[in-house]
N, C-alpha and C positions, 0 to 999 in steps of 0.2 A: 521256283518250279522248273524254269527253263533249263537251269544248269543240271538238275537231277535227270530230267528227261533226256537231255543231250548225252549225258554219261551212259545212261541205260541203253540208249539207241546205239551208241558207239560200241558198247560191249557186244551186243548181239550181232551187229553188222560185221564186226571183226570175226565173229565165230562162224559166219556163213561165207565161204569163199565164193566170189562171183563165178557164175556159170551161164554163159550166154544162151545155152540151149534150154535152160529151164523155162517153164511156162510162167505167165504172170499170175500171181496169187491175188485174188480179189478180197479186200477187207472192207466190209460194210460197217460204218459207224452210225448207230442210231443216236441222235443228239437233239438238243433243243436250246435255243437262246434263253429259254426260261428256266433252265435246269442249272443250279449252282454247282453241281458236281461235274458238269460237262467241259468247261474250258480246258482243263489239263488234257483231256482226251482229244479235244479239237486241236490242240497244239501238237500232240503226239502224232496225229494223223498227218499234219503238215510235214513232219519229219519223215514219216513213212513214204510220202509222195516223192521224196528225193531219190528213192531207190527204184531203178527201172524194172526190177523184178516184182514190184508190189504195186497194185492199183487200189489205193484207198478211195472209198466213195462215201461221202457224208449225206445221209438221208435224214432230213429234219422232220420230226414228228410234231403233231399238233396237240397232244394231250396235256402239254404244260401251258398252253396259251391262256387258260382260265385264270392263271395267277395274276395277270395284269400286263403281260407283254406278249403280243402276238408275233411269233417267229415269222419273219417275212419269207423264209425259205420252206416253211412247213407245208406238207401235203398229206391229206388224209390217206392217200394211196400208200405212202410210206409207212404210216401207222398200221395199215392193213397188212403190208408185207411183213412187218415185224411180228404182228400177231400170228400170221401164218407160220412163221418160223417156230414160234412158241407152241402152237397147236401141233405142229409136226412131231414134236418131242413130248407131247402130253402135258405141257405146262400152260397155266392160265395167267402167268405173270409176265409182264414186259418191263424193261428198265431203260433208263438213260443215265449215263452212257452205256451202250452195249456194243461190243464188237462181234461180228460174225465173220469168221475167216474161212474162205473157200466154201461157204454155204453150210459148213458143218460145225466148226468149233465156236461155242458161244462163251463170251467173256463179259461178265457184268462188272461195271465200274472201271476205274483206271488201273490197269495191271500190266505195266510195260514188260516185266520179266516173263509173265505167263504168255503174253502176246508174242514175245520173241521166240519162246519155245515152240508155240504152235506154228509160227511162221516157218521155223526151221523144218518142222515135220512136213509141212505142205510143200516146201521147196524141194525136199528130198524125194517126194513121191513121184513127181513127173506126171505125165498124162498120156493116155492112149488115144486121145482125140487130137488131131492136128487141125488147127483153125487158122485160116488166113483171111484177111479182110483188105480189100483194095478200094480206095476212094477214086471214083471217076466223076469229077465235077460235083454235082449235087446228089449223087447216089453212091451206094456201097454195093460191092460185089462180095458176097460172103461164101466161102468154101470151107467145108469140113469133111474129115474122113476119120473113121474109127477103126483101129486095128488093135485087138480083135473087134468085130462088130458089136454094137451095143445090144443088150438083152431087153431094154425097155426104152420107150421114147423119151426124148429130152426136149426142153424148151429153149428156143433161140430167142435171145432178148437184146434190145438195143437201149443203151443208157446214154443220156446227154448230161453234161455237167459244166458248171462254171469253174475255172481253175482256182479263183480266189476272190473274196470280197471281205472288206472290213466293215463291221457294224458297231455302232455305239448304242448300247442297250440302256434305255432310259427308265424302265420300270421292271418289276418282278424281282426274282431272286438275284439276278446279275446286274441290277440297276447300278449305273455308273461305270460299268466295264466296257472296254473297247476290245472286241475279239475279231481276229482274222480267221475266216473259215476257208477251208481248202477242199477242192473237188466237190463242190456243192451240187448234188444231183437235182436236175430240173425236170427230168422225165425218165421213166423206166417202163418200157413197153415190150410186149411180146410180139415177135415177128412170125411165130409159128412153131409147130412141133416137127421134130426130125426123128425118124425111126432108128437111125444109126446103123442100118444095114448096108445101104448104098451111099456113095459120096453125096454130099449136099452141095447145091449151088443155088443161091437165091440173091435177089437184089432188094434194096430198101432205100427209100428217100433219106437224104442226109443234107438238108440245106443249112446255110449259115456257117459261121465261123466257130461255133461252140464245139469243143472236143467231145468225144464220146467213147463208148466201148461196146463190143459185142460179147455177150456172155452165153455160154452153153451150160445149162443147169438141169439136173434131174428134178423130178416132181417132188413136191413136199411143201415148200421148197427145201432142197437138200443139196447134195454135193455139186459144186461147180466144176465141170470137167475141163473147160477151156475158156480163155478170155483173151481178147485182143484190143489194144487201144486203137482209137481212130482220131486223127487230127484234121 
């Protein structure tokens, strides 16, 4: 599987010329250590993380824990977030693995070619929201400006994540497998709403060494208008 994914990744990376002015595209992976279909998607996300234009975030859900292996990274809040995405488009079904790109495109299962196509689309769009985040010790200073101004409020969110951790799974569908997970989300919190008419400036606590990201997203949840990494 690794050779296939590497080839597919190389093809679409070659098709997208680097452009430093492009915004970061957020890719949410809904995954579980208890899901036998997830390891290829987990590996693919690790490859996406090598591209500075892409911010993949692994959100581990808890609805596979009943099979016999409790995912140590699972959080019911992440299950709720995935359900909110489904509700926003009138669906009652959620899947693992599932990728949500830029808060809009939903991809069920492991589909590297489709993922590449959607990423190219998002990279080509650009954004009319300029977001800058500065770390000052144990706090962040977040600034944003929309040109043209927004027509509806958006949510400013703070994500923290572990860069990587390897887990040996002892029970469940993946019993006996050792999997390395990348950009494992540990928290996803709202910092407040921004009307998008006037420039935004706010501060937020940011203790510890764990990296993170600030994400500006329309309600639904729906389109992610801007995102910035924080180290």
